[in-house]
C-alpha positions in Angstrom: -12.3 68.5 -52.2 -8.2 69.0 -53.3 -6.4 66.3 -54.7 -4.9 65.0 -51.4 -7.8 64.7 -49.6 -9.4 63.0 -52.7 -6.5 60.9 -52.7 -6.6 59.6 -49.1 -10.7 58.8 -49.7 -10.1 56.8 -52.6 -7.2 54.9 -51.4 -9.1 54.7 -48.2 -12.0 52.8 -49.6 -10.2 50.7 -51.8 -7.9 49.7 -48.4 -11.8 49.6 -46.7 -12.8 46.7 -49.8 -9.6 44.8 -49.4 -9.7 44.4 -45.2 -13.6 43.7 -45.7 -13.5 40.1 -46.5 -16.6 38.7 -46.3 -15.2 35.5 -44.4 -14.2 38.1 -41.4 -18.3 38.9 -41.0 -18.8 35.3 -39.1 -16.5 36.0 -36.3 -18.3 38.9 -34.6 -21.6 37.9 -34.3 -20.5 34.7 -32.8 -18.3 36.6 -30.0 -21.9 38.5 -29.1 -23.2 35.7 -29.2 -21.0 34.1 -26.6 -20.4 37.4 -24.5 -24.1 38.2 -24.1 -24.6 41.5 -21.9 -20.7 42.2 -22.0 -20.1 42.2 -26.2 -18.7 45.4 -25.8 -15.6 44.3 -23.3 -15.0 41.4 -26.3 -15.8 44.2 -28.7 -12.7 45.7 -27.0 -10.2 43.4 -27.4 -11.4 42.2 -31.0 -11.2 45.6 -32.4 -7.3 45.5 -31.1 -6.5 43.0 -33.0 -9.1 42.7 -35.9 -8.7 46.8 -36.4 -6.0 48.6 -34.6 -3.2 46.5 -35.5 -4.1 45.9 -39.2 -4.4 49.2 -38.9 -0.9 50.2 -37.5 0.6 47.1 -39.6 -0.2 49.9 -42.8 1.8 52.3 -41.4 4.4 50.3 -39.8 5.0 48.3 -42.7 5.0 51.6 -44.8 7.8 53.3 -42.4 10.0 50.2 -43.1 9.7 50.3 -46.5 6.5 48.3 -47.9 7.0 44.7 -47.7 6.9 42.3 -45.0 10.3 41.4 -45.8 11.1 45.2 -45.1 8.8 44.6 -41.8 10.9 42.1 -40.5 14.2 42.5 -41.6 15.6 44.1 -38.8 15.3 40.6 -37.2 17.4 38.8 -40.2 17.1 38.1 -43.8 16.3 34.6 -42.9 13.6 34.9 -40.6 11.8 37.5 -42.9 12.1 35.1 -45.5 10.5 32.4 -43.3 8.2 35.1 -41.9 6.7 36.4 -45.5 6.4 32.6 -46.7 4.0 31.5 -43.7 2.1 34.6 -43.9 1.6 34.3 -47.7 0.6 30.5 -47.3 -1.8 31.2 -43.7 -3.7 34.4 -45.7 -3.5 31.5 -49.0 -3.7 28.0 -49.3 -3.2 27.3 -45.9 -6.5 29.3 -44.2 -7.9 31.7 -46.0 -8.4 30.4 -49.5 -10.4 27.5 -48.2 -12.2 29.5 -45.8 -13.8 31.0 -48.8 -15.1 28.2 -50.2 -16.5 27.0 -47.3 -18.0 30.1 -46.4 -19.4 30.5 -49.9 -21.0 26.8 -49.3 -22.4 27.3 -45.6 -23.8 30.9 -46.6 -24.6 30.5 -49.7 -25.3 27.0 -51.6 -26.4 25.0 -48.7 -29.4 27.6 -47.6 -30.7 27.9 -50.8 -29.6 24.6 -52.7 -29.5 22.2 -49.7 -29.2 19.2 -52.5 -25.9 20.1 -53.4 -22.8 18.4 -51.6 -19.5 20.4 -50.5 -17.1 18.7 -52.8 -19.7 19.5 -56.0 -19.5 23.3 -54.1 -15.9 23.2 -53.9 -14.8 21.9 -57.4 -17.1 24.7 -59.2 -16.0 27.7 -56.6 -12.4 26.8 -57.5 -12.5 26.3 -61.2 -13.8 29.5 -61.3 -11.4 31.1 -59.1 -8.7 29.5 -61.7 -10.1 31.0 -64.7 -10.1 34.0 -63.2 -6.9 33.8 -61.8 -4.5 32.5 -64.7 -6.3 34.9 -67.5 -5.9 38.5 -64.7 -8.8 39.5 -66.6 -10.4 42.7 -64.8 -13.9 40.9 -64.5 -13.1 40.5 -61.1 -11.9 43.6 -60.2 -15.3 45.2 -61.9 -17.6 42.9 -60.0 -15.5 44.0 -57.0 -16.6 47.2 -57.1 -20.5 46.3 -57.1 -20.0 43.7 -54.5 -18.8 45.5 -52.1 -21.6 48.4 -51.7 -24.3 45.8 -52.6 -22.4 44.0 -49.5 -22.2 47.1 -47.1 -25.5 48.3 -48.2 -27.2 44.8 -46.7 -25.2 44.4 -44.0 -25.8 48.1 -43.3 -29.9 47.5 -43.4 -29.6 44.2 -41.1 -27.6 46.2 -38.4 -29.7 49.4 -38.4 -33.1 47.3 -38.4 -31.5 44.9 -35.6 -30.6 47.6 -33.4 -34.1 49.2 -34.2 -35.9 46.4 -33.5 -33.5 43.8 -31.5 -34.1 40.1 -31.9 -34.2 39.8 -28.0 -33.1 41.1 -25.0 -29.2 41.1 -23.4 -28.4 38.1 -21.7 -25.4 37.3 -19.6 -23.2 35.1 -22.3 -20.7 32.4 -21.5 -17.3 33.6 -21.6 -15.0 34.0 -18.5 -12.9 36.5 -20.2 -14.6 38.5 -22.6 -11.8 41.2 -23.5 -9.4 37.8 -23.9 -11.5 35.6 -26.1 -12.4 38.8 -28.3 -8.4 40.0 -28.9 -7.8 35.9 -30.0 -10.6 36.0 -32.0 -9.5 39.3 -33.6 -6.9 36.8 -34.9 -8.6 34.8 -36.9 -9.3 37.6 -39.7 -6.0 37.4 -40.1 -6.0 40.7 -41.2 -2.7 41.9 -39.1 -1.1 39.5 -41.3 -2.8 40.5 -44.6 -2.2 44.5 -43.6 1.8 43.8 -44.3 0.6 42.3 -47.7 -2.1 45.0 -48.1 0.8 48.0 -47.1 2.8 47.3 -50.9 -0.5 47.8 -52.7 -0.9 50.6 -50.9 2.2 52.4 -51.7 2.2 51.3 -55.2 -0.9 52.7 -55.6 0.2 56.4 -53.8 3.1 56.6 -56.2 1.5 56.3 -59.1 -0.6 58.9 -57.8 2.3 61.3 -57.7 3.6 60.7 -53.6 7.1 59.4 -54.1 8.5 60.7 -51.0 8.4 58.3 -47.9 7.2 60.9 -45.3 4.1 61.3 -47.6 3.3 57.5 -48.0 3.1 56.9 -44.7 1.0 59.7 -44.0 -1.6 59.1 -46.4 -1.4 55.5 -46.0 -1.8 56.4 -42.1 -5.2 58.4 -42.7 -6.3 55.9 -45.2 -6.0 53.1 -43.1 -7.9 55.6 -40.4 -10.8 55.8 -42.8 -10.7 51.8 -44.0 -10.3 51.0 -40.1 -13.4 53.4 -39.1 -15.5 51.6 -41.3 -14.7 47.9 -40.5 -15.2 48.9 -36.7 -18.6 50.3 -37.4 -19.8 47.0 -39.1 -17.8 44.5 -36.7 -19.3 46.3 -34.0 -23.3 46.2 -35.3 -22.5 42.5 -35.8 -21.3 42.0 -32.4 -24.1 43.7 -31.0 -26.9 41.7 -32.9 -24.9 38.3 -31.7 -25.7 39.5 -28.2 -29.0 40.0 -29.1 -29.6 36.9 -30.4 -29.0 34.3 -27.8 -31.9 33.3 -26.7 -32.6 32.2 -30.3 -30.2 29.6 -31.4 -28.6 26.9 -30.1 -25.6 27.0 -27.9 -23.5 25.4 -30.0 -24.6 27.1 -33.6 -21.6 27.4 -36.2 -20.5 30.6 -37.1 -22.0 31.0 -40.9 -25.4 29.5 -39.5 -25.6 32.2 -36.7 -24.9 35.0 -39.1 -27.9 33.6 -41.6 -30.0 32.9 -39.0 -29.8 36.7 -37.6 -30.0 37.9 -41.4 -33.3 35.7 -41.8 -34.5 37.0 -38.6 -34.0 40.6 -39.2 -35.4 40.8 -42.9 -37.4 37.2 -43.6 -36.0 34.7 -46.0 -35.2 37.7 -49.1 -32.1 38.9 -45.8 -30.6 35.3 -45.9 -30.6 35.1 -49.5 -29.6 38.6 -50.3 -26.7 38.3 -47.6 -25.5 35.0 -48.7 -25.8 35.6 -52.4 -23.6 38.9 -51.5 -21.0 37.1 -49.3 -20.4 33.9 -51.7 -19.7 36.2 -54.8 -17.3 38.9 -52.3 -15.6 35.5 -50.8 -15.4 34.4 -54.6 -12.9 37.7 -55.6 -11.5 37.4 -52.2 -10.4 34.0 -53.9 -9.1 35.3 -56.8 -7.0 37.6 -55.3 -5.5 35.4 -53.2 -4.7 32.8 -55.3 -3.2 35.3 -58.1 -1.2 36.8 -54.5 0.3 33.3 -54.0 1.4 32.5 -57.7 2.7 36.4 -57.7 4.6 36.0 -54.7 6.2 32.3 -55.0 7.0 33.2 -58.7 8.9 36.2 -57.6 10.7 34.9 -54.5 12.4 32.0 -56.6 12.9 34.5 -59.7 10.6 32.3 -62.0 11.7 28.7 -61.3 8.4 28.3 -60.0 5.8 29.1 -62.6 2.9 31.5 -61.8 0.0 28.8 -63.6 1.1 25.9 -61.6 1.5 27.8 -58.5 -2.0 28.9 -58.9 -3.1 25.7 -60.1 -1.4 23.7 -56.8 -3.2 26.1 -54.7 -6.5 25.7 -55.9 -6.4 22.0 -55.5 -5.0 22.0 -51.8 -7.6 24.4 -51.2 -10.5 23.0 -52.9 -10.0 20.0 -50.5 -9.2 21.6 -47.2 -12.0 23.5 -48.0 -15.2 20.5 -48.0 -13.5 20.0 -43.9 -16.2 23.2 -43.3 -15.5 26.6 -41.8 -15.7 25.4 -38.6 -13.1 22.8 -38.4 -10.9 25.5 -40.8 -10.9 27.9 -37.9 -10.1 25.0 -35.4 -7.0 24.7 -37.4 -6.3 28.3 -38.0 -5.9 28.6 -34.1 -2.3 27.0 -33.4 -0.6 29.2 -36.4 -2.3 32.5 -35.4 -1.5 32.0 -31.6 2.1 31.1 -32.8 2.2 33.4 -35.9 0.6 36.9 -34.2 2.3 37.5 -31.4 5.6 38.3 -33.7 3.6 40.4 -36.2 2.2 42.5 -33.4 5.8 42.8 -31.6 7.3 43.7 -35.2 4.5 46.5 -35.9 5.2 47.8 -32.3 8.3 48.2 -32.6 8.5 49.7 -36.1 5.8 52.1 -34.8 8.7 53.3 -31.9 10.9 53.5 -34.6 12.8 51.0 -36.6 15.7 52.9 -36.8 16.3 53.8 -33.6 16.0 50.2 -32.0 19.1 47.7 -32.4 18.2 44.1 -34.2 19.5 42.6 -30.9 16.5 44.1 -29.0 14.2 42.9 -32.3 15.8 39.5 -31.7 15.6 39.2 -28.1 11.4 40.5 -28.0 10.7 38.4 -30.7 12.9 35.2 -29.1 10.5 35.8 -25.5 7.8 35.8 -27.3 8.6 32.7 -29.3 9.4 31.1 -26.3 5.7 31.0 -24.8 3.6 31.1 -28.0 5.4 28.1 -29.4 3.9 25.8 -26.0 0.6 28.2 -26.3 0.3 26.9 -30.2 0.5 23.4 -28.9 -1.7 23.4 -26.6 -4.1 25.3 -28.6 -3.1 22.0 -31.5 -4.2 19.2 -28.3 -0.4 18.2 -28.0 0.1 20.1 -24.2 3.3 20.0 -22.7 1.9 20.1 -19.1 5.1 21.4 -17.0 5.9 23.6 -19.0 2.3 24.8 -19.5 2.4 24.7 -15.4 5.2 27.5 -15.6 3.6 29.8 -17.9 0.2 29.2 -16.0 2.1 31.6 -13.5 3.2 34.5 -15.8 1.5 37.8 -15.5 -1.1 38.2 -17.9 -1.3 34.7 -18.5 -4.7 33.5 -16.7 -6.3 36.9 -19.4 -4.6 34.9 -22.4 -1.4 36.9 -23.1 1.7 34.8 -21.4 3.6 36.2 -24.5 3.8 40.0 -23.5 6.0 39.7 -20.2 9.0 37.6 -21.9 8.9 39.6 -25.3 9.6 42.8 -22.5 12.0 40.9 -20.7 13.9 39.7 -23.9 13.9 43.5 -25.5 15.3 44.2 -22.5 18.2 41.8 -22.6 18.9 42.9 -26.3 19.2 46.4 -24.6 21.3 45.1 -22.1 23.8 43.6 -24.3 23.6 46.9 -26.4 25.0 48.5 -23.9 27.9 45.9 -23.2 28.8 46.0 -26.5 29.3 49.9 -26.5 31.3 50.0 -23.3 33.3 47.2 -24.7 34.1 49.0 -27.8 34.7 52.5 -25.8 38.5 53.4 -25.9 40.1 53.6 -21.9 
């Protein structure tokens, strides 16, 4: 194996480990459970937002310069800054970090130590998180190198055994539109947003390995992304199938974490439940430490040291600790409005950059983003329980709205309007 191939494989495995968040594992089984015999259609939608967009996010961010602000800067510096703050907060204290603690409690603590209340579990979890985040030792990184393979082996064992000896037959699900439901559930992984952050880490790693040309960085980041996406696709597909075959075993209103534990126990017995709970809990802890440090570094950096790293980390874990006690289901519900608002914007930025960032004018970027936001804002309000009926009735008439994608056509029209203004400017500037 030559150096370039070896580097691609190593970076690809590192990228897989970064995306392979334990919290993400609760979504595919639940989608399979709801989809039933149509699980493969839900899987297609889920893979687009849960894997396809993160893969393109890595490539697009590498092309743009490696950071969120490079990617969104084509719209404008203020927009780029606001979006970067929203993304960091979403993958930090608002959603992802509290979810790691809640998942740890529901999958690791409650099934094995049922007398421990969620508040105590949260305090212990975040005290450990803060200790490692403040000391920035390599202990967590070293633990993570062992945890990811252990978690992966546990999951592969469960998936293979569940495919060979299914928990039950495939039966019809309850979803009216499995594809759009899977597409939106993929938002919850938050990996399309995280990919923009991860891109900078990947680019730094490639530069360290000697690849200083942007062309080489984009090519190797793309290949590494394919390796990570392939691994994630196999895991997500297997888990969704297991969820689909378990419809007859659990109550219709079962929570996501309870479903995954139930599947593990049904396939491997009590040992499977304990092993999965332990692996997921420790993996969530390493994720929490990494995200807390990322939030601290980011806000320390953009304020040029005015906000200190240590107080930011303390504030992050305190807020996350309080929020985490509401449980995974509530955190997922709270996440929906924000993700419905932000994800279309991230998707458009990624797609336009993939087409050719330099070839597409700022007005096209601005028009497409504005068109998407014109609908996704009201979609987010509806998801938050604050619907504006008159506007929702109008949005329902937009093509693809019934499939859950009312923002696609407005984004396209906004981009066309932006292109029209370019032509008018060119005509006005042309000599008589």
